[in-house]
C-alpha positions as CSV (number, residue, x, y, z in Angstrom):
1,X,163.0,57.2,60.8
2,X,163.9,57.6,57.6
3,X,167.7,58.0,59.0
4,X,167.4,54.8,60.9
5,X,166.3,52.7,58.2
6,X,169.2,53.7,55.7
7,X,171.4,52.9,58.6
8,X,170.2,49.5,59.0
9,X,170.0,49.2,55.4
10,X,173.9,50.2,55.0
11,X,175.3,48.3,57.8
12,X,173.6,44.9,55.9
13,X,173.2,43.4,59.0
14,X,170.4,40.7,57.7
15,X,172.7,39.7,55.0
16,X,175.5,39.0,57.4
17,X,173.3,37.3,59.9
18,X,172.0,34.8,56.2
19,X,175.8,34.1,56.1
20,X,176.2,33.0,59.3
21,X,173.6,30.6,59.5
22,X,174.5,29.3,56.2
23,X,177.8,28.6,57.3
24,X,176.6,27.5,60.6
25,X,174.4,25.1,58.6
26,X,177.1,23.6,56.7
27,X,179.5,22.9,59.6
28,X,177.1,21.8,62.1
29,X,177.8,18.2,61.7
30,X,181.3,18.5,61.9
31,X,181.5,21.2,65.1
32,X,181.6,20.2,68.8
33,X,178.6,21.5,71.1
34,X,180.7,24.0,72.5
35,X,181.2,25.7,68.7
36,X,177.3,24.8,67.7
37,X,176.5,27.2,71.3
38,X,178.9,30.0,70.3
39,X,177.9,30.1,66.7
40,X,174.0,30.2,67.9
41,X,175.1,32.8,70.3
42,X,176.8,35.2,67.5
43,X,173.6,34.9,65.6
44,X,171.3,35.9,68.7
45,X,173.6,39.0,69.5
46,X,173.4,39.7,65.9
47,X,169.6,39.5,65.5
48,X,169.4,41.4,68.6
49,X,171.3,44.1,67.7
50,X,168.9,44.0,64.2
51,X,165.6,43.8,66.5
52,X,166.6,46.7,69.0
53,X,167.0,49.0,65.4
54,X,164.2,47.8,64.3
55,X,162.4,48.7,67.6
56,X,163.9,52.1,67.6
57,X,162.1,52.8,64.3
58,X,159.4,51.5,65.2
59,X,159.2,53.4,68.4
60,X,160.1,56.8,66.4
61,X,157.4,55.7,63.8
62,X,154.7,55.4,66.3
63,X,155.8,59.2,67.6
64,X,155.4,60.3,64.4
65,X,151.7,59.0,63.9
66,X,150.4,60.9,67.1
67,X,148.9,58.8,69.9
68,X,146.1,57.0,67.9
69,X,148.1,56.1,64.9
70,X,149.1,52.6,64.3
71,X,146.9,51.4,67.5
72,X,145.2,48.5,66.0
73,X,148.1,47.5,64.1
74,X,150.1,47.0,67.3
75,X,147.3,45.5,69.6
76,X,147.0,43.0,66.6
77,X,150.0,42.3,65.8
78,X,153.1,43.3,67.8
79,X,151.3,42.3,71.4
80,X,151.1,38.9,70.7
81,X,154.3,38.3,70.0
82,X,156.1,39.9,72.3
83,X,153.8,38.1,74.8
84,X,155.1,34.6,74.0
85,X,158.5,34.9,72.3
86,X,160.5,38.4,72.9
87,X,162.5,39.4,76.4
88,X,165.1,41.6,75.6
89,X,166.5,43.9,78.0
90,X,167.2,47.1,76.1
91,X,164.5,46.7,73.3
92,X,162.2,45.7,76.0
93,X,162.7,48.7,78.1
94,X,161.9,50.7,74.7
95,X,158.9,49.0,74.2
96,X,157.7,49.2,77.7
97,X,157.7,53.3,77.2
98,X,155.8,52.7,74.0
99,X,153.3,50.8,75.1
100,X,152.8,52.7,78.2
101,X,152.1,55.4,76.1
102,X,150.0,53.7,73.8
103,X,148.0,52.2,76.8
104,X,147.7,56.0,78.4
105,X,146.0,56.6,74.7
106,X,143.7,54.2,74.8
107,X,142.1,54.7,78.1
108,X,142.2,58.7,77.3
109,X,140.6,58.0,74.2
110,X,138.0,55.6,75.7
111,X,137.4,58.6,78.7
112,X,137.0,61.2,76.0
113,X,134.3,58.5,74.3
114,X,132.5,58.3,77.3
115,X,132.5,62.1,78.3
116,X,131.3,63.1,74.3
117,X,128.6,59.9,75.1
118,X,127.5,61.5,78.2
119,X,127.5,65.0,77.1
120,X,125.5,63.8,73.9
121,X,122.9,62.3,76.6
122,X,122.8,65.2,78.8
123,X,122.7,67.4,75.4
124,X,119.4,65.3,74.6
125,X,117.8,65.5,77.6
126,X,118.4,69.5,77.6
127,X,116.7,69.2,74.0
128,X,113.9,67.2,75.8
129,X,113.0,69.7,78.5
130,X,113.8,72.5,76.5
131,X,110.9,71.2,74.0
132,X,108.3,70.3,76.9
133,X,109.1,73.8,78.3
134,X,108.5,75.2,75.0
135,X,105.0,72.9,74.9
136,X,104.0,74.2,78.3
137,X,104.6,78.0,77.9
138,X,103.0,77.7,74.3
139,X,100.1,76.5,76.3
140,X,100.5,79.2,78.9
141,X,100.2,81.9,76.5
142,X,97.1,80.0,74.8
143,X,95.2,79.9,78.0
144,X,96.4,83.4,79.1
145,X,94.8,84.8,75.8
146,X,92.0,82.6,76.7
147,X,91.7,84.6,79.9
148,X,92.3,88.0,78.8
149,X,89.7,87.5,76.1
150,X,87.0,85.7,78.7
151,X,88.0,88.9,80.8
152,X,87.8,91.3,78.6
153,X,83.9,89.9,77.3
154,X,83.3,90.0,81.2
155,X,84.1,93.7,81.3
156,X,81.8,94.3,78.7
157,X,79.0,92.4,80.0
158,X,79.5,94.1,83.2
159,X,79.8,97.8,81.6
160,X,76.7,96.5,79.8
161,X,75.1,95.5,83.4
162,X,76.1,98.9,85.1
163,X,74.5,100.8,82.4
164,X,71.2,99.0,82.8
165,X,71.6,99.6,86.7
166,X,72.3,103.0,86.4
167,X,68.6,103.2,84.1
168,X,66.8,101.8,86.6
169,X,68.3,103.6,89.2
170,X,67.7,106.8,87.4
171,X,63.7,105.8,86.7
172,X,63.4,104.7,90.4
173,X,64.8,108.0,91.4
174,X,62.4,109.9,88.7
175,X,59.6,107.8,90.4
176,X,60.7,108.7,94.3
177,X,60.8,112.6,93.2
178,X,57.4,112.1,91.4
179,X,55.8,110.9,94.5
180,X,57.8,113.1,96.7
181,X,56.3,115.8,94.7
182,X,52.6,114.3,94.8
183,X,52.7,114.2,98.4
184,X,53.9,117.9,98.6
185,X,50.6,119.0,96.4
186,X,48.5,116.6,98.0
187,X,49.6,118.1,101.5
188,X,48.9,121.9,100.5
189,X,46.0,120.9,98.3
190,X,44.7,120.0,101.6
191,X,45.8,123.3,103.5
192,X,44.4,125.7,100.9
193,X,40.8,124.0,101.4
194,X,40.7,124.2,105.1
195,X,38.2,126.3,106.9
196,X,40.8,127.5,109.0
197,X,41.4,131.2,108.3
198,X,44.9,130.9,109.9
199,X,45.6,127.9,108.0
200,X,44.7,129.5,104.8
201,X,47.0,132.5,105.6
202,X,49.7,130.6,106.8
203,X,52.9,129.8,103.9
204,X,54.4,126.4,104.1
205,X,58.7,126.5,103.9
206,X,59.8,126.2,100.9
207,X,60.9,122.7,100.1
208,X,64.6,121.7,99.5
209,X,65.4,120.9,95.6
210,X,63.9,117.3,95.3
211,X,66.5,116.0,92.9
212,X,67.7,112.2,92.0
213,X,66.7,110.8,95.5
214,X,67.1,107.1,95.9
215,X,65.6,105.8,99.3
216,X,68.2,103.6,100.8
217,X,71.5,104.3,98.6
218,X,73.2,106.1,101.6
219,X,73.0,102.6,103.8
220,X,74.2,100.6,100.7
221,X,77.0,102.5,99.6
222,X,78.4,103.2,103.2
223,X,81.6,101.0,102.9
224,X,82.2,102.3,99.5
225,X,82.1,105.6,100.5
226,X,83.9,105.0,104.1
227,X,86.8,103.4,102.3
228,X,86.9,106.7,99.6
229,X,86.9,109.4,102.6
230,X,89.1,107.6,104.5
231,X,91.8,107.6,101.7
232,X,91.2,111.2,101.4
233,X,91.7,112.1,105.0
234,X,94.9,110.3,104.3
235,X,95.6,112.2,101.5
236,X,95.0,115.4,102.6
237,X,97.6,114.9,105.4
238,X,99.8,113.9,102.8
239,X,99.6,116.4,100.2
240,X,97.0,119.5,100.8
241,X,99.0,119.5,104.8
242,X,102.2,119.6,103.3
243,X,101.3,122.4,100.9
244,X,100.0,124.8,103.8
245,X,103.2,123.6,105.9
246,X,105.2,124.9,103.1
247,X,103.1,128.5,102.5
248,X,103.0,129.1,106.2
249,X,107.4,129.0,106.4
250,X,107.1,131.6,104.4
251,X,105.3,134.1,107.0
252,X,106.0,132.3,110.2
253,X,109.3,130.7,110.9
254,X,108.8,128.9,114.0
255,X,108.0,125.5,112.6
256,X,106.2,124.4,116.2
257,X,103.4,127.0,115.3
258,X,103.3,126.4,112.1
259,X,102.3,122.2,112.8
260,X,99.9,124.2,115.7
261,X,97.9,126.2,113.3
262,X,97.5,123.0,110.8
263,X,96.1,121.2,113.8
264,X,93.9,123.7,115.5
265,X,93.0,124.0,111.7
266,X,92.1,120.4,110.9
267,X,89.9,120.7,114.3
268,X,88.2,123.3,113.9
269,X,87.5,122.1,110.3
270,X,85.2,119.4,111.7
271,X,84.0,121.3,114.6
272,X,82.2,123.1,112.1
273,X,81.2,120.9,108.8
274,X,79.4,119.1,112.1
275,X,77.9,121.8,113.1
276,X,77.0,122.7,109.3
277,X,75.8,119.2,108.9
278,X,73.2,119.4,111.8
279,X,71.7,122.6,110.5
280,X,71.2,121.1,107.2
281,X,69.5,117.8,108.3
282,X,67.3,119.8,110.2
283,X,66.2,121.8,107.2
284,X,66.0,118.4,105.1
285,X,64.0,116.7,108.0
286,X,61.7,119.5,108.1
287,X,61.0,119.7,104.5
288,X,60.8,115.9,103.6
289,X,58.7,115.3,107.0
290,X,55.9,117.0,105.1
291,X,55.1,114.6,102.2
292,X,57.0,111.4,103.4
293,X,55.2,108.0,103.0
294,X,57.6,105.6,101.3
295,X,58.7,102.4,103.0
296,X,61.5,103.5,104.6
297,X,62.0,105.2,107.5
298,X,62.4,109.2,107.5
299,X,65.7,109.0,109.1
300,X,67.0,107.1,106.1
301,X,65.0,109.0,103.6
302,X,66.7,112.5,105.1
303,X,69.9,110.7,104.9
304,X,69.9,109.5,101.4
305,X,68.7,112.8,100.5
306,X,71.6,114.6,102.0
307,X,74.0,111.9,100.3
308,X,72.9,112.7,96.9
309,X,72.6,117.0,97.6
310,X,76.2,117.3,99.4
311,X,76.7,119.9,96.5
312,X,73.8,122.3,98.7
313,X,76.6,122.3,101.6
314,X,78.0,125.8,102.1
315,X,81.4,124.8,102.6
316,X,82.4,128.8,102.5
317,X,80.6,129.2,105.5
318,X,82.3,126.9,107.3
319,X,85.5,127.9,106.0
320,X,84.7,131.7,107.5
321,X,83.7,130.0,110.7
322,X,86.8,128.3,111.3
323,X,89.0,131.1,110.3
324,X,86.8,133.1,113.0
325,X,87.6,130.6,115.5
326,X,91.6,130.6,114.6
327,X,91.7,134.2,115.1
328,X,90.6,134.3,118.7
329,X,92.5,130.9,119.6
330,X,95.1,132.1,121.9
331,X,97.2,128.8,121.3
332,X,98.4,130.4,117.5
333,X,99.6,133.5,116.6
334,X,99.9,135.2,112.9
335,X,101.3,138.7,112.0
336,X,99.1,141.2,111.3
337,X,99.6,141.9,108.0
338,X,98.5,138.3,106.8
339,X,95.7,136.0,107.7
340,X,94.8,132.9,108.3
341,X,92.7,132.8,104.5
342,X,96.1,132.0,103.0
343,X,95.1,128.1,104.2
344,X,91.8,128.4,103.0
345,X,92.5,125.6,100.6
346,X,93.4,123.0,103.1
347,X,90.4,124.2,105.3
348,X,88.2,123.9,102.6
349,X,89.2,120.3,101.9
350,X,88.8,119.3,105.7
351,X,85.4,121.2,106.1
352,X,84.3,118.8,102.7
353,X,85.9,115.6,103.9
354,X,84.0,116.0,107.3
355,X,80.9,117.0,106.4
356,X,80.5,113.8,104.0
357,X,82.1,111.7,107.2
358,X,78.9,112.5,109.1
359,X,76.6,110.7,106.6
360,X,78.5,107.5,107.5
361,X,77.0,105.2,109.7
362,X,78.5,105.4,112.3
363,X,80.2,108.9,111.4
364,X,83.6,109.4,111.7
365,X,85.4,112.2,113.9
366,X,89.0,113.7,114.8
367,X,90.4,112.6,118.0
368,X,90.5,114.8,121.1
369,X,94.0,116.0,122.0
370,X,95.1,118.2,124.7
371,X,98.8,119.5,125.4
372,X,100.5,117.3,128.2
373,X,98.0,114.3,127.1
374,X,99.8,111.0,127.6
375,X,101.1,109.9,124.5
376,X,99.0,106.4,122.9
377,X,101.0,104.4,120.7
378,X,97.6,103.1,119.3
379,X,96.2,106.8,118.6
380,X,99.2,108.7,117.5
381,X,102.8,108.4,115.4
382,X,105.7,110.5,116.9
383,X,106.9,113.1,114.7
384,X,111.0,112.4,113.5
385,X,112.2,115.2,115.9
386,X,110.3,113.6,119.1
387,X,111.9,112.7,122.0
388,X,111.4,109.2,122.0
389,X,112.0,108.5,125.7
390,X,109.1,111.2,126.6
391,X,105.8,110.4,128.3
392,X,103.8,113.2,127.3
393,X,102.8,114.9,124.2
394,X,104.3,118.4,123.9
395,X,101.8,119.2,120.8
396,X,100.0,117.6,117.9
397,X,100.5,118.1,114.3
398,X,97.3,115.8,112.7
399,X,94.3,114.6,114.5
400,X,94.0,111.1,114.8
401,X,90.5,109.7,112.8
402,X,87.8,107.9,115.0
403,X,84.8,105.7,114.5
404,X,83.3,105.8,117.8
405,X,86.5,104.9,119.9
406,X,87.9,102.9,117.4
407,X,91.4,104.5,115.6
408,X,91.1,104.4,112.1
409,X,94.4,106.4,110.9
410,X,96.8,107.4,113.4
411,X,97.6,110.8,113.5
412,X,101.1,113.0,114.7
413,X,101.8,114.0,117.9
414,X,105.4,115.6,119.2
415,X,107.0,114.4,122.4
416,X,109.1,116.4,124.4
417,X,110.7,116.8,127.8
418,X,109.9,120.0,129.4
419,X,108.8,121.6,125.9
420,X,105.1,121.6,127.7
421,X,106.2,124.4,130.3
422,X,108.3,126.4,128.0
423,X,105.3,126.6,125.6
424,X,103.2,127.7,128.9
425,X,105.5,130.4,129.6
426,X,105.7,131.6,126.1
427,X,101.6,131.7,125.7
428,X,101.5,133.9,128.7
429,X,103.6,136.5,127.1
430,X,102.1,136.3,123.3
431,X,99.4,138.9,122.8
432,X,96.8,138.6,119.9
433,X,95.5,141.8,119.2
434,X,95.4,142.3,115.7
435,X,92.5,143.4,113.2
436,X,90.7,141.4,110.7
437,X,92.5,141.8,107.5
438,X,90.5,143.4,104.6
439,X,90.6,139.9,102.8
440,X,89.6,138.2,105.5
441,X,86.7,140.4,105.8
442,X,85.8,140.1,102.3
443,X,85.3,136.5,102.7
444,X,83.3,136.8,106.0
445,X,81.0,138.7,104.4
446,X,79.9,135.9,102.0
447,X,78.8,134.0,104.6
448,X,75.1,133.0,104.4
449,X,74.3,133.4,107.9
450,X,76.5,135.5,110.2
451,X,77.8,132.6,113.0
452,X,77.9,133.2,117.0
453,X,81.1,133.0,118.2
454,X,81.9,130.1,119.9
455,X,83.8,130.8,123.6
456,X,81.1,129.2,125.8
457,X,82.5,125.8,125.5
458,X,85.3,125.3,128.2
459,X,86.9,122.5,126.2
460,X,87.3,124.7,123.1
461,X,90.9,125.1,123.1
462,X,92.0,121.7,124.7
463,X,93.9,120.6,121.6
């Protein structure tokens, strides 16, 4: 810009223009029309040259200032003047270029201002939403703290209520014990004063220990005990069964034989526990019938007593009975140097659960199953190694749990084509002549009463 202005000043175009104007003014009256027009054209051409140089300087100056410098000056001074009196072609093209740039700059500035305004508005809305969300979060946290405090207070009250209920229950149990003892003592006193020598010499049976007994408790807790026992049955399938399977695999390489042993142990455990329950129930009924006088029926009183005294169940006798039955079962075999006592942990847990399930109303039992039966989707799951196109059960892995005729927990079975006939042919050639191990004999000697060999039922080994 400085070079163009210096050239314009050095050319003295303005002074020459002024001299031509003064000369034309002196000679205007004596010149002809053509001479005056020529003088005017000369002055216009010189003026156009000066204006062209000035517009060049203007263009360079506006570029040096950037897109937004000098906009107001051009809008207020140059544009109005150009619109009325300027029509030079060369200078017009330069101005149009600069005007276009100026207009683009103005439009961009307007768009940027609108964008900035929109962003500011959106930012304000986001800040308002954030403030509202924080306020709501604060309210929720406050409500949560209040709820937690109320819940803790309710739990404390519930604990105190449970303590009160336990104390009341203990008092009721003690009253029931005293009533039962009173009835027994009264009956003994009456028999002792009887004139019959026969009665005087007879001895009354030794009553069962009368500890905390609450009439009606068994039926009140039936649903909760049922849920716990069903869950425990599932835990045995998931834990103790797998532990026993791993233990047996160290002695038996045939996986089918291992699974058959565990299934038969489960079925025999339920059978032994049910037999023990019936015998225990008869003893309790005979003892409690001597002094029973409560509002509840004798059966309810007996059931309550068994529920509260399940620790009197001789589980080891049932374990021994299960092992005896497994030793004479023709469907399973075991190495002669090892006995089924190695899975006594599984058998003991099954006997305990089965005994407790007999105290439910109605009681729970395992399903009856035989090799070669039609596979039931409602009763069993197929094992992963089964032939899923086979319709018959080759052998069972775990029994289904039943309540009357309704399946509570599905069992597990293996279905294979032709496996049943192959198993029968191998069963015919299997020999089970082996003696009882010393370890088993030691455990059998601990039984309270000898159990007869169960061999009379035709469906004994139908599973």
